[in-house]
N, C-alpha and C positions, 0 to 999 in steps of 0.2 A: 554691121553685116560683114564688113571687110575682115574684122578680127575673127569672126566665126569661120569665114571661108579660109582664112589664113592658118587657123589651128586644125583644120579637118585633115589635110595631108600629113601633118605632123603626128596626129593621133593614129592614123592609119599605118604610117610607117613604123611607129613604135610598136603597134599591135603585130605587125608583120615580123618585126624583129624578135618580139617575145615568142611568137609561135615558132620561129625558126630555131630559137634556142631551146624551146621546150620539147619539140618532137624527137630530136636525137636522144635526149635524156630518157624519154619514155621507152623508146626502142632499146636503149642500153639497159634499162631496168628489166625489160622483158627477156633480153638475152641472158642477163644474170640470173634471172629466176629459172630460166631453162637449164642453165648449168647446175644449179642446186638440185633441180628435179633429177637430172641425169646422175648426179653423184649419189643421192640418197635413195633413189627408187629405180635401180637397175631393172627390176622386173617389169616396170611400167613403160620403158623406153618404146617398146614396139607399139604399145597401145596408143601413146601419145602421138607418135609419128604417122600411124596409119590414119588416126582421126584427122590429123592436120591435113594429110594428103587428100582426103575425101571432100574437102571443102575449100573455097578460096581463102587466101590470107586476109586477115583483118586485124586491126589493132585491138588488144585485149582492153576491156573496160574493167578496171580493178574494182570498181564499185557496182558491177553488174548484179551481184547478189542482194544489193540493197533495194532493187526496184520492186515495188509492190504491183502485182498484176491482178486483173480481175480473175474470178474463178473460171477455170477452163472446163466448160460443160460440153460433154460429148455424149449424145444419146445413141450413137451408132455402136458403142462398145458394150459387150456383155460377156460374162464368163462365170463359171461356177467357182465357189470357194474350194481351195485346196483342202481335201479331207485330212491330210497330214497336219495342216496348220491348226485345224479345228480340234483334232484329237490330242495334239500336243498341249493345248491349254488344260485339257482334262488331267493329263498325266503330271503336269507341273503343279497343278493344284493338289493332287493327291500326295505328292512327294514333299511339298515345301510349304504351302500357305496355311493348311490347317494347323501346322505345328507353330507357325509364327504369327498367327492372328487369332483373334477371339472368335472361335468356331461357334460359340453359343449365341453370338450376335444374330439377331433375326430382324431383318428389314420388314417394313410394312408390305403386306401383299398388295401388289398393284396389277392392273391390267396392262400387259405389255403388247397386246395386239391393237395398237393404236396406229392407224395409217397416216403418215404425214406426206404431204405433196413434195415433189422434187424442189419446188420453189422455196419451201421452208428450209430444206437442207442447204440449198445454194445461198439463201440469204445469211443463214447462220455461219457457213463457212466464210462469207465475205466479212463478217464482223470479227473473226479471229485475227488479231495482229500477228502476222506470220511473214518471215522473209523467204519461206519456201512456198512455192505455189501449191495451193490447196485445190486440186481439180475435183470435179464431180462427174459421175456417170454411173451406170447400173452396177459396175463392179465395186466402186467405192461404196455405193448404197447397200450392197450385199454384206460388206464387212461391217458397216455401221449396225445393220440389223443383227449381225452376229454378236457384236459386243453389247448392244443395248437390249437384245430380246433373248437370244439363245444361250449366251454365256454371262448372264448378269452376275451370277455368284462369283465367277472368276474375276470379273472386272472389278467388283467391290473389293475383293481380296487385294488385287494389284493396286487399287487406289489407296488402300490402307498402307501398304508397304512403300508406296511412292512418296509418302510423307517422310520417310527416312532416307530413301535413295536420291530422290529428285534435287534436294538441296546440294548434294555431293556433285551431281552432274552439272547443275546450273552454274555453280561456282567455277568449275573447270571450263566450261564452254564460254562463260563470260571472260575469264582470264585470257583465253585463246582467241577471242573475237569471233566465235562461230554462232550461228542462230540457235537460240534457246529451245527451238522446237525439236532439235536433234536429241533431246533427252528422252524423247519417246521411242528412240530406237531400240533400247533394251526391252521395252514392252513387247515388241514383236519378235525380238531376237531370243530372249530367254525368259520372257514373262516375269522379269525382276527376280529370277532365281540365280544367285551367284554360283550355285553348284550344278547348273544345267550343263549336261554333256550331250551333244548330238551324236547321231550314228556315225557322222563323218569325223568325229573327234574334236569338234569345236567346243570350247569350254568357257564358262564364266558369263557374267552379265551381258558382255558385248560379243560373246561367242567367237573368240579368236582361235584359229587353227594354230597348231604347234609352231609351224614355220614362221607365220605371220607374227605371232607373239614374241618369237626370238628375234625377228627382224626389228621389232620396235622395243627392244631391250627389256622385255619381261622375263624375269628369272623363273625357270621351270626346272625343278629337280625332284628327287624322291621326298623331300620334306615340304617344299614350297612351290606353289603354282600361282604365280602373280596374275594370271588370266583371271582368277577368281578374286583378286583384291579389287574392291570396288573403286578405290582411288587410283592406283597405278594403272589398272586396266582402262579407266576413263581417260587418263592422259594419253595412253597409247592409241585409243580409239580416236580421240580428237586429232592427233597427229595424222593418223591414217586417213580421216576424212578430209583434212586440209590438203593432203598430198593428192587425193582423188579429185578434189575441186580444181586444183591446178591443172589437172589433165582434162577434165570434162567441162568445167565452168557451168554445170547444171546440177542442181541438188537432187532432182529426180534420178538422174543418171548416176550420181554419186552414191545414193542410197541403194540403187539396184546393184551397183558394183560392189558395194559393201557386202551384199548377200551372196552373190554368185561369182564375184571376181571380175576384174576389168577385162579379161580376155573374153568372157561370154557377152558382155555389153558391147564390146568392140565388134564381135561377129554380128551381133543383131544390128548395129549401126551400118555395117557393110552390106549385109543382106537386104537392108531396107533402102539401099541407094544413098546412104550417107545422111539419112534424116537424123536429127539430134533431139526430137521431142519424144519423151518416154512413151506416150501413148501411140505414137507412130510406129514404134519398134516392139510394142507390147507383145504381139504374137510371135516375134522372132526370139524372144527371151526363153530361157529354160522354164519349163512349166511351174516348177517349185518357187521361181523367182517372181513370176508374173504378179502374184498377189501381194508382193512385199510392199510396194509403194501404196497401193490401195489400202492395205491394212494399216500402214503408217499414218495416212490421212485420216482413216476411220479412228484411230486411236487419239489422234489430236481432237477430233470433233467430240468423241464420247467423253474424254476427260474434261473438256471445256463445257459441255452441256449435259453433264451427268444429272443435274437437278431436274432438267426438263424431262428426263427419262426415268426419274425416281430411282436413280442410282447414287448410293452414298458409301463413303469408305468405311470398311470394316476395321475396327480397332487393331492396331499392330502391337505385338509384344516386344518390339524394339524399344529400348530406352529412349527417352526424349532427347537427352544430352549425353554425348560421349566424349571421351578424351583419349588421346593416343600417347603412349609411352614407348620410348626406343630402348630395346633390350639387346644387350650384346653378349649375354651369357645363355648357355643352353637351359632351356625352361620347358617343363611339361604342363599342359593345361590342368592336370590333376593336382600339381603343386600349388597353383593358384586357387583352384576351386576349393581345396580343403582348408587353406589358411585363411583366405578372406571371405569364405562362404559365398561363392557365386556358382550357380549351376553351370556344369561344364558344357552343356548344350548351348547356353547363352554365349559362352566364350567361342564355341564353334560357329555360331550364327554371326557374331561380330567380327570374327576372324576367319572367314572361309578359305583363305589362301594356304592355311597350314594343313597338309594332307594327313599327317600322322599325330595331330595334337601336340606337336613339338616345334618350338622355336630353335633352330639348330645352333645358333651362336656362331661365333667367328667373326661376325660383323653385326652392325645394328639392325634388328628387325622390329617392326611396329607391332604393338599389342594394343588393341582398342578395348577399353573398358567403359562401363558406365560412369558417368562423372562423379557420382556419389561414392564410388569405390576407388577412385584414383588415389586419393590421399591415404586410404587404408593400405593400398598396395605399396606406396612409398615408405610408410612407416614400418611395415612388416616385410620389406623386400629380403632382408637377411634371412629371416625364418622361412620365407617362401623358396628361396634358392636351396636352403639347407634341408628342406622337408624330404625325407626318403631319397636323397640324391643318389645314394649307391644303389637303390632299388631301381630307379627310373633310368639311371645312366651308369651302368656297370663299367668301372674304370679298367677292368681286365679286358674289355673288348677293344680298348684303344690300341692304336698302332704304336709299336714301341720302336726306339732307335736300334737298328741292327748292331751298332757298336756297343751297346749296353745290353746285349741279349742275355749275358750271364747274370747281371744284376736285376733285370727287369722281367725275365722270362717268368710267366705265370703258370703255376701247376697247382693241382689239387693236393692239399695237405692231408696226409693219412690221419684218420682219427685215432685218438688215444696213443699218439706218438710224440716223442720229444725231439726237437731239432738240435742237431749238433753240427759243427763245422770242422772239416778236415782239411789241413793245408798240405798240398801235394809236395812231396819231396822227390829228389832225384832217384830214378829207378822204380818209382811207383807206376802202376798200370791200373786201368779201370777193373780188370778181373781180380787183381790182388786186393785192391781197396774194398771191393764188394765182398770178397771172401773174408776179410778181417772183420767187417761190420755185419756179417751174416745176413746180407741182402742180395737181391738179384741184380745183376749187372744192368738189366733193362730198366729197373727202378732207378738206379744211380744215374743212368743216361737221361731219363725222363726228368728227374728232379733238377738236374743241372744243364739241361738242354745240350748234352754232349752228342757231337756227330762224329762217326767214324772212330769212336774211342780216343779222340785226340784231347789230352789235357796238358796243362803247362805247369812246370815247377813254380810253386808260389801261389797257384790258383786255390781259392777256397771253395770246397765242395760242400753242399747241403746234404746231410744224411739224416734220416728219420730212424730212431732206435726206440726200444721200449723205455718208458719213462723211468722205470726203476734202475736202468743201466746207463742212464745218460752221463753220469760222472765217469763211469768205467770207460765208455767209448771216447769221451772227450779227452782222456788221458793218452790216447793213441798218437796225439800230436807231439808228445815228448818221448815216445818210444822209438827205439832203433828198429831197423828192418828185422834183425834176428828176433827181437822181443815180440813184434808183431806176428812174425811167422810161428813163434812159440805158442801163441794163443791158439793156433790151429793144430798143435801137437807135432809141428815140424821143426826139425833141427837144422841149423844153417852152419856150415863149416866157415872158418875165417876166410878161406879163399873165395868161396861162393858169395860170402858177405860183401867182400870188397868188390867183387864183380857186380853184384846186385846194386851196391851203393854208388859205385864210381863208373861202372861199365868199362873197366880197363880194357884196352884193345889187346887182342891176341897177337903176340909177336910171332913173325914168320922167320925173318932173318935180320941182319943188321940194317938193311935199307928199307924194308917195307913192313907193314903191320896190317892185320885184318881187323876191321871194326864191324861188330854186329849191330844193326839198326834196331833201336827200341822205339816203343810208342812215344810220340812227341818229338822225335828227332827231325831235324832237317839239315841240309848241307852246311848251313851257317853255324848251327849249334855244335855239329860234329867238328867243324874246322877250328872252333874255339878250343877244343880239347888238345889240339896239336899246334904249338907255337910255330909261326912261320908258314903255316899251311892255310891256303884260302879255299873257300868253297868251290871256286872254279878249278882249282888244282885237283880236287877230289873227283869232280865230274869229268874232267879231261882224262885223268888216269884210268877211270873206270868206263870210259866210252858212253857216258850219260849225257844226253842233250836235253832232256825234260826234267827240270828240278822237281816236278810234282810226281814223278814216277817212283820215288823213293818208297820202299815197302818194309814193314816191321819184319826182322828176321834176316833181311838182306846183308850180305857181307860186302864191305867195301875195302879195296886195297888202298892204303895211304902210305906215301912216301915221306919219311921223316926229313926235316931239314936240319942239317948238321950245324 
């Protein structure tokens, strides 16, 4: 007995010491977690602080979401089903499911007017293994009847498509450590339609708004909308749900906040005196959100007890097994469809994130294909990318380098014409060249992307001439100025020829000369004609401050250096 009595104080002291060392670390972890929330969710700061202020401080139980509770039964709650929710199922069915499921499938006719007692629903909800509380009341019952009686066809279509989408959701939820029941959220968000678009602008399976999608790193542009990507949008949704749970610590409130935003949930909590139970703040929530959690619970019930209600999945047209390839080149769905013989509609359904049937390239983009066609794509990928490439991706529409505008400028080639090149010589002008080749100056400027008639000595100009005279016009490169003028019937005197060829300055006296500015001249090229004279000397002597003010025909006074 003495030994037992002797060890009791020691055990208690060790326990006290352990508790004293554990508590500070728990509080430290909570503070670190709050810092992460503040850094990553600036828009939720006010929500978190206001909720915290409405109730006394208590240590957070990090395993709170693992507690399984009895079904919360409330017979005092009742409300009608939101008509928008009911009609939305019909519209989504019309747009999406008939195309992607076997519409010829006909289930056995059954009597749906079977009345079940509340105790049956409550007992069945208890049997569902769920980390999220599955409450029961008249509102939940109304949604169960909507699914199991009034919208049976839609539910069977959704069950068929769930065989394709649920494995995607389950894997991501499992990886991130969230309850598997959250896979039913897309059922009530989009009815498993990846191209669903709400009136408010929310898009995709998880119905992300534009701003929220960008906040969670989803790429949205003219070609790609990753809100419609089943995998990437699911990762984003899981991160959002985890962030919401850090704020509320209650899955019902998280699900409500997912639909109407944390601001509206926070207002409902405040107006109800700080109550944190979803059903206590039910009537304080926006009307379109009230049925969100009941519909979620009803979806879980219906999918788990579909056989008891004679509901069976309708066969989906989605392939059983798919594979994903990463593509870093520009690719059109038509190129894939024509070469490996896959319907373009199936490519669209498997890759709903591409708005214009185009993988834009520039970085790696995913392309999902049926598994049986993956090897075929790899074997024929060169043929796929080359198939009508110029037709689908016109290279003339690409942005060119401004520095290479003369070489890369794209223009329409005249029909039945031959292309010749003319090398610009000193004294040449756009008007002169156009007259020699018997073309319009506007055409010469257009073919060579010439602005303000500026050309440079040595520049090669493209000229289109009759095919029968191509050799004749090509010989202009070896002709003198007088010979080219002679083709127009004009005679050139030796003096004027020298002026045209060399643009000799006109002498005024022994100290100064006048120089007439020609096309293509600038102060630097003019100064080169006069040894010892700089461009700044010319500008100063002529009282010119702006080097760009030089005009063709202008006369400049230049002082020679002796």
